[in-house]
mmCIF file of the C-alpha atoms, coordinates in Angstrom:
data_MODEL
# 
_entry.id   MODEL 
# 
loop_
_atom_site.group_PDB 
_atom_site.id 
_atom_site.type_symbol 
_atom_site.label_atom_id 
_atom_site.label_alt_id 
_atom_site.label_comp_id 
_atom_site.label_asym_id 
_atom_site.label_entity_id 
_atom_site.label_seq_id 
_atom_site.pdbx_PDB_ins_code 
_atom_site.Cartn_x 
_atom_site.Cartn_y 
_atom_site.Cartn_z 
_atom_site.occupancy 
_atom_site.B_iso_or_equiv 
_atom_site.pdbx_formal_charge 
_atom_site.auth_seq_id 
_atom_site.auth_comp_id 
_atom_site.auth_asym_id 
_atom_site.auth_atom_id 
_atom_site.pdbx_PDB_model_num 
ATOM 1   C CA . MET A 1 1   ? -4.345  24.478  4.910   1.00 0.00 ? 1   MET A CA 1 
ATOM 2   C CA . ALA A 1 2   ? -5.462  20.858  4.833   1.00 0.00 ? 2   ALA A CA 1 
ATOM 3   C CA . LYS A 1 3   ? -2.900  18.129  5.493   1.00 0.00 ? 3   LYS A CA 1 
ATOM 4   C CA . PRO A 1 4   ? -3.404  14.530  4.368   1.00 0.00 ? 4   PRO A CA 1 
ATOM 5   C CA . ILE A 1 5   ? -3.101  12.177  7.283   1.00 0.00 ? 5   ILE A CA 1 
ATOM 6   C CA . HIS A 1 6   ? -4.336  8.708   6.224   1.00 0.00 ? 6   HIS A CA 1 
ATOM 7   C CA . MET A 1 7   ? -6.200  6.567   3.667   1.00 0.00 ? 7   MET A CA 1 
ATOM 8   C CA . MET A 1 8   ? -8.470  3.768   4.593   1.00 0.00 ? 8   MET A CA 1 
ATOM 9   C CA . VAL A 1 9   ? -8.927  0.355   3.052   1.00 0.00 ? 9   VAL A CA 1 
ATOM 10  C CA . ARG A 1 10  ? -11.501 -2.262  4.246   1.00 0.00 ? 10  ARG A CA 1 
ATOM 11  C CA . VAL A 1 11  ? -9.820  -5.673  4.792   1.00 0.00 ? 11  VAL A CA 1 
ATOM 12  C CA . ASN A 1 12  ? -11.035 -9.091  5.609   1.00 0.00 ? 12  ASN A CA 1 
ATOM 13  C CA . GLU A 1 13  ? -8.249  -10.489 7.728   1.00 0.00 ? 13  GLU A CA 1 
ATOM 14  C CA . GLU A 1 14  ? -6.233  -8.280  10.140  1.00 0.00 ? 14  GLU A CA 1 
ATOM 15  C CA . ALA A 1 15  ? -3.227  -10.454 10.565  1.00 0.00 ? 15  ALA A CA 1 
ATOM 16  C CA . ARG A 1 16  ? -2.835  -11.193 6.821   1.00 0.00 ? 16  ARG A CA 1 
ATOM 17  C CA . SER A 1 17  ? -3.070  -7.504  5.839   1.00 0.00 ? 17  SER A CA 1 
ATOM 18  C CA . VAL A 1 18  ? -0.778  -6.327  8.688   1.00 0.00 ? 18  VAL A CA 1 
ATOM 19  C CA . ASP A 1 19  ? 1.775   -8.879  7.567   1.00 0.00 ? 19  ASP A CA 1 
ATOM 20  C CA . PHE A 1 20  ? 1.509   -7.783  3.919   1.00 0.00 ? 20  PHE A CA 1 
ATOM 21  C CA . TYR A 1 21  ? 2.012   -3.937  4.703   1.00 0.00 ? 21  TYR A CA 1 
ATOM 22  C CA . ARG A 1 22  ? 4.828   -4.796  7.116   1.00 0.00 ? 22  ARG A CA 1 
ATOM 23  C CA . LYS A 1 23  ? 6.667   -7.124  4.712   1.00 0.00 ? 23  LYS A CA 1 
ATOM 24  C CA . ALA A 1 24  ? 5.937   -4.979  1.492   1.00 0.00 ? 24  ALA A CA 1 
ATOM 25  C CA . PHE A 1 25  ? 6.530   -1.455  2.843   1.00 0.00 ? 25  PHE A CA 1 
ATOM 26  C CA . GLY A 1 26  ? 7.988   -1.666  6.365   1.00 0.00 ? 26  GLY A CA 1 
ATOM 27  C CA . LEU A 1 27  ? 4.753   -0.158  7.908   1.00 0.00 ? 27  LEU A CA 1 
ATOM 28  C CA . GLU A 1 28  ? 4.291   -0.953  11.663  1.00 0.00 ? 28  GLU A CA 1 
ATOM 29  C CA . ILE A 1 29  ? 1.172   -0.464  13.703  1.00 0.00 ? 29  ILE A CA 1 
ATOM 30  C CA . SER A 1 30  ? 0.978   2.858   15.207  1.00 0.00 ? 30  SER A CA 1 
ATOM 31  C CA . GLU A 1 31  ? -2.477  2.369   16.834  1.00 0.00 ? 31  GLU A CA 1 
ATOM 32  C CA . ARG A 1 32  ? -5.034  -0.274  17.018  1.00 0.00 ? 32  ARG A CA 1 
ATOM 33  C CA . VAL A 1 33  ? -8.562  0.721   18.189  1.00 0.00 ? 33  VAL A CA 1 
ATOM 34  C CA . ASP A 1 34  ? -11.204 -1.948  18.801  1.00 0.00 ? 34  ASP A CA 1 
ATOM 35  C CA . PHE A 1 35  ? -14.877 -1.105  18.587  1.00 0.00 ? 35  PHE A CA 1 
ATOM 36  C CA . PRO A 1 36  ? -17.844 -3.476  19.077  1.00 0.00 ? 36  PRO A CA 1 
ATOM 37  C CA . ASP A 1 37  ? -18.437 -3.806  15.307  1.00 0.00 ? 37  ASP A CA 1 
ATOM 38  C CA . PHE A 1 38  ? -15.106 -3.025  13.669  1.00 0.00 ? 38  PHE A CA 1 
ATOM 39  C CA . THR A 1 39  ? -11.347 -2.496  14.402  1.00 0.00 ? 39  THR A CA 1 
ATOM 40  C CA . LEU A 1 40  ? -9.204  0.162   13.035  1.00 0.00 ? 40  LEU A CA 1 
ATOM 41  C CA . ILE A 1 41  ? -5.465  -0.477  12.593  1.00 0.00 ? 41  ILE A CA 1 
ATOM 42  C CA . TYR A 1 42  ? -3.256  2.513   11.762  1.00 0.00 ? 42  TYR A CA 1 
ATOM 43  C CA . MET A 1 43  ? 0.079   1.661   10.106  1.00 0.00 ? 43  MET A CA 1 
ATOM 44  C CA . LYS A 1 44  ? 2.850   3.986   9.146   1.00 0.00 ? 44  LYS A CA 1 
ATOM 45  C CA . GLY A 1 45  ? 6.557   4.002   8.189   1.00 0.00 ? 45  GLY A CA 1 
ATOM 46  C CA . ALA A 1 46  ? 9.524   5.683   9.669   1.00 0.00 ? 46  ALA A CA 1 
ATOM 47  C CA . GLN A 1 47  ? 9.909   8.220   6.987   1.00 0.00 ? 47  GLN A CA 1 
ATOM 48  C CA . SER A 1 48  ? 6.348   9.751   6.864   1.00 0.00 ? 48  SER A CA 1 
ATOM 49  C CA . PRO A 1 49  ? 3.606   10.479  9.332   1.00 0.00 ? 49  PRO A CA 1 
ATOM 50  C CA . PHE A 1 50  ? 0.904   9.533   6.683   1.00 0.00 ? 50  PHE A CA 1 
ATOM 51  C CA . GLU A 1 51  ? -0.924  6.361   7.796   1.00 0.00 ? 51  GLU A CA 1 
ATOM 52  C CA . VAL A 1 52  ? -2.751  3.497   6.018   1.00 0.00 ? 52  VAL A CA 1 
ATOM 53  C CA . GLU A 1 53  ? -5.840  2.757   7.996   1.00 0.00 ? 53  GLU A CA 1 
ATOM 54  C CA . LEU A 1 54  ? -6.963  -0.881  7.862   1.00 0.00 ? 54  LEU A CA 1 
ATOM 55  C CA . THR A 1 55  ? -10.626 -1.306  8.743   1.00 0.00 ? 55  THR A CA 1 
ATOM 56  C CA . VAL A 1 56  ? -11.887 -4.827  9.722   1.00 0.00 ? 56  VAL A CA 1 
ATOM 57  C CA . ASN A 1 57  ? -15.594 -5.002  9.958   1.00 0.00 ? 57  ASN A CA 1 
ATOM 58  C CA . LYS A 1 58  ? -16.383 -7.868  12.386  1.00 0.00 ? 58  LYS A CA 1 
ATOM 59  C CA . GLY A 1 59  ? -18.579 -10.768 11.097  1.00 0.00 ? 59  GLY A CA 1 
ATOM 60  C CA . ARG A 1 60  ? -17.771 -10.097 7.437   1.00 0.00 ? 60  ARG A CA 1 
ATOM 61  C CA . ALA A 1 61  ? -16.585 -13.083 5.534   1.00 0.00 ? 61  ALA A CA 1 
ATOM 62  C CA . GLU A 1 62  ? -17.155 -12.244 1.886   1.00 0.00 ? 62  GLU A CA 1 
ATOM 63  C CA . PRO A 1 63  ? -14.504 -10.339 -0.063  1.00 0.00 ? 63  PRO A CA 1 
ATOM 64  C CA . TYR A 1 64  ? -15.112 -6.553  -0.743  1.00 0.00 ? 64  TYR A CA 1 
ATOM 65  C CA . SER A 1 65  ? -16.062 -5.378  -4.177  1.00 0.00 ? 65  SER A CA 1 
ATOM 66  C CA . LEU A 1 66  ? -13.431 -2.989  -5.237  1.00 0.00 ? 66  LEU A CA 1 
ATOM 67  C CA . GLY A 1 67  ? -15.586 -1.553  -8.059  1.00 0.00 ? 67  GLY A CA 1 
ATOM 68  C CA . ASP A 1 68  ? -14.186 0.596   -10.768 1.00 0.00 ? 68  ASP A CA 1 
ATOM 69  C CA . GLY A 1 69  ? -13.508 3.732   -8.752  1.00 0.00 ? 69  GLY A CA 1 
ATOM 70  C CA . TYR A 1 70  ? -10.569 2.780   -6.715  1.00 0.00 ? 70  TYR A CA 1 
ATOM 71  C CA . GLY A 1 71  ? -7.290  3.329   -8.596  1.00 0.00 ? 71  GLY A CA 1 
ATOM 72  C CA . HIS A 1 72  ? -4.249  2.846   -6.300  1.00 0.00 ? 72  HIS A CA 1 
ATOM 73  C CA . MET A 1 73  ? -2.230  4.120   -3.444  1.00 0.00 ? 73  MET A CA 1 
ATOM 74  C CA . ALA A 1 74  ? 1.473   4.764   -4.113  1.00 0.00 ? 74  ALA A CA 1 
ATOM 75  C CA . PHE A 1 75  ? 4.732   4.485   -2.240  1.00 0.00 ? 75  PHE A CA 1 
ATOM 76  C CA . VAL A 1 76  ? 8.121   5.880   -3.373  1.00 0.00 ? 76  VAL A CA 1 
ATOM 77  C CA . VAL A 1 77  ? 11.437  4.014   -2.750  1.00 0.00 ? 77  VAL A CA 1 
ATOM 78  C CA . ASP A 1 78  ? 15.097  4.810   -3.314  1.00 0.00 ? 78  ASP A CA 1 
ATOM 79  C CA . ASP A 1 79  ? 16.013  1.649   -5.156  1.00 0.00 ? 79  ASP A CA 1 
ATOM 80  C CA . LEU A 1 80  ? 13.098  0.377   -7.207  1.00 0.00 ? 80  LEU A CA 1 
ATOM 81  C CA . ALA A 1 81  ? 14.902  -2.765  -8.464  1.00 0.00 ? 81  ALA A CA 1 
ATOM 82  C CA . ALA A 1 82  ? 16.156  -3.713  -5.032  1.00 0.00 ? 82  ALA A CA 1 
ATOM 83  C CA . GLU A 1 83  ? 12.546  -3.345  -3.509  1.00 0.00 ? 83  GLU A CA 1 
ATOM 84  C CA . HIS A 1 84  ? 11.125  -5.385  -6.355  1.00 0.00 ? 84  HIS A CA 1 
ATOM 85  C CA . ALA A 1 85  ? 13.650  -8.165  -5.671  1.00 0.00 ? 85  ALA A CA 1 
ATOM 86  C CA . ARG A 1 86  ? 13.161  -7.926  -1.888  1.00 0.00 ? 86  ARG A CA 1 
ATOM 87  C CA . MET A 1 87  ? 9.362   -8.282  -2.189  1.00 0.00 ? 87  MET A CA 1 
ATOM 88  C CA . LYS A 1 88  ? 9.697   -11.323 -4.349  1.00 0.00 ? 88  LYS A CA 1 
ATOM 89  C CA . SER A 1 89  ? 12.194  -12.900 -1.824  1.00 0.00 ? 89  SER A CA 1 
ATOM 90  C CA . VAL A 1 90  ? 9.711   -12.602 0.952   1.00 0.00 ? 90  VAL A CA 1 
ATOM 91  C CA . GLY A 1 91  ? 7.005   -14.349 -1.096  1.00 0.00 ? 91  GLY A CA 1 
ATOM 92  C CA . LEU A 1 92  ? 5.122   -11.420 -2.359  1.00 0.00 ? 92  LEU A CA 1 
ATOM 93  C CA . ALA A 1 93  ? 4.088   -11.058 -6.005  1.00 0.00 ? 93  ALA A CA 1 
ATOM 94  C CA . PRO A 1 94  ? 5.071   -7.775  -7.517  1.00 0.00 ? 94  PRO A CA 1 
ATOM 95  C CA . LYS A 1 95  ? 4.308   -7.159  -11.197 1.00 0.00 ? 95  LYS A CA 1 
ATOM 96  C CA . ASP A 1 96  ? 7.101   -6.375  -13.692 1.00 0.00 ? 96  ASP A CA 1 
ATOM 97  C CA . ILE A 1 97  ? 8.867   -3.092  -13.462 1.00 0.00 ? 97  ILE A CA 1 
ATOM 98  C CA . LYS A 1 98  ? 7.649   -0.505  -16.165 1.00 0.00 ? 98  LYS A CA 1 
ATOM 99  C CA . GLN A 1 99  ? 8.693   2.989   -17.391 1.00 0.00 ? 99  GLN A CA 1 
ATOM 100 C CA . MET A 1 100 ? 6.418   5.702   -18.567 1.00 0.00 ? 100 MET A CA 1 
ATOM 101 C CA . ALA A 1 101 ? 7.337   8.668   -20.570 1.00 0.00 ? 101 ALA A CA 1 
ATOM 102 C CA . HIS A 1 102 ? 5.499   12.043  -21.426 1.00 0.00 ? 102 HIS A CA 1 
ATOM 103 C CA . ASP A 1 103 ? 6.461   14.127  -24.308 1.00 0.00 ? 103 ASP A CA 1 
ATOM 104 C CA . GLY A 1 104 ? 9.391   11.997  -25.034 1.00 0.00 ? 104 GLY A CA 1 
ATOM 105 C CA . LYS A 1 105 ? 10.908  12.497  -21.650 1.00 0.00 ? 105 LYS A CA 1 
ATOM 106 C CA . PRO A 1 106 ? 11.039  9.844   -18.749 1.00 0.00 ? 106 PRO A CA 1 
ATOM 107 C CA . PHE A 1 107 ? 8.180   10.352  -16.371 1.00 0.00 ? 107 PHE A CA 1 
ATOM 108 C CA . GLY A 1 108 ? 8.251   7.498   -13.873 1.00 0.00 ? 108 GLY A CA 1 
ATOM 109 C CA . THR A 1 109 ? 9.598   3.992   -13.291 1.00 0.00 ? 109 THR A CA 1 
ATOM 110 C CA . PHE A 1 110 ? 7.304   1.769   -11.238 1.00 0.00 ? 110 PHE A CA 1 
ATOM 111 C CA . PHE A 1 111 ? 5.655   -1.532  -10.545 1.00 0.00 ? 111 PHE A CA 1 
ATOM 112 C CA . PHE A 1 112 ? 2.401   -2.649  -9.046  1.00 0.00 ? 112 PHE A CA 1 
ATOM 113 C CA . ILE A 1 113 ? 1.671   -5.066  -6.322  1.00 0.00 ? 113 ILE A CA 1 
ATOM 114 C CA . GLU A 1 114 ? -1.706  -6.070  -4.840  1.00 0.00 ? 114 GLU A CA 1 
ATOM 115 C CA . ASP A 1 115 ? -2.478  -6.547  -1.104  1.00 0.00 ? 115 ASP A CA 1 
ATOM 116 C CA . PRO A 1 116 ? -4.327  -9.560  0.194   1.00 0.00 ? 116 PRO A CA 1 
ATOM 117 C CA . ASP A 1 117 ? -7.643  -7.965  -0.581  1.00 0.00 ? 117 ASP A CA 1 
ATOM 118 C CA . GLY A 1 118 ? -6.822  -7.011  -4.078  1.00 0.00 ? 118 GLY A CA 1 
ATOM 119 C CA . TYR A 1 119 ? -6.018  -3.267  -3.555  1.00 0.00 ? 119 TYR A CA 1 
ATOM 120 C CA . LYS A 1 120 ? -3.542  -2.056  -6.071  1.00 0.00 ? 120 LYS A CA 1 
ATOM 121 C CA . ILE A 1 121 ? -0.409  -0.454  -4.866  1.00 0.00 ? 121 ILE A CA 1 
ATOM 122 C CA . GLU A 1 122 ? 2.051   1.500   -7.133  1.00 0.00 ? 122 GLU A CA 1 
ATOM 123 C CA . VAL A 1 123 ? 5.750   1.454   -6.124  1.00 0.00 ? 123 VAL A CA 1 
ATOM 124 C CA . LEU A 1 124 ? 7.655   4.201   -7.777  1.00 0.00 ? 124 LEU A CA 1 
ATOM 125 C CA . GLN A 1 125 ? 11.419  5.062   -8.135  1.00 0.00 ? 125 GLN A CA 1 
ATOM 126 C CA . ARG A 1 126 ? 12.180  8.257   -6.142  1.00 0.00 ? 126 ARG A CA 1 
ATOM 127 C CA . GLY A 1 127 ? 12.886  11.097  -8.654  1.00 0.00 ? 127 GLY A CA 1 
ATOM 128 C CA . GLY A 1 128 ? 11.338  13.994  -10.503 1.00 0.00 ? 128 GLY A CA 1 
ATOM 129 C CA . ARG A 1 129 ? 7.784   14.754  -9.136  1.00 0.00 ? 129 ARG A CA 1 
ATOM 130 C CA . PHE A 1 130 ? 7.888   11.472  -7.084  1.00 0.00 ? 130 PHE A CA 1 
ATOM 131 C CA . GLN A 1 131 ? 9.775   12.502  -3.935  1.00 0.00 ? 131 GLN A CA 1 
# 
């Protein structure tokens, strides 16, 4: 059986991206591996072994084109409103909280935020299928 272990995003500035994921989601560096042409920074939180891998390609200055294939990664939290307020208080820019229904029933409550490289991240209230 396959087990998901990480997802990777390419970032331009290591310090800026590490700071964002630390402030926004409490992720800490679990390992940093430096290669001649790139650096891999693995970050994870205390509640899950799943990691976000930040890849910094050395010598690249221009922003990455995110194209139209990438959607988002998602994090679940116990108190969505409190996390939204906390992110705003540390200078991040979360979008408005929204609710989604399906067949007339609540499906999810969430907001989006973008990391410094423009990757969209969904933050969901824990409940239902979002555990």
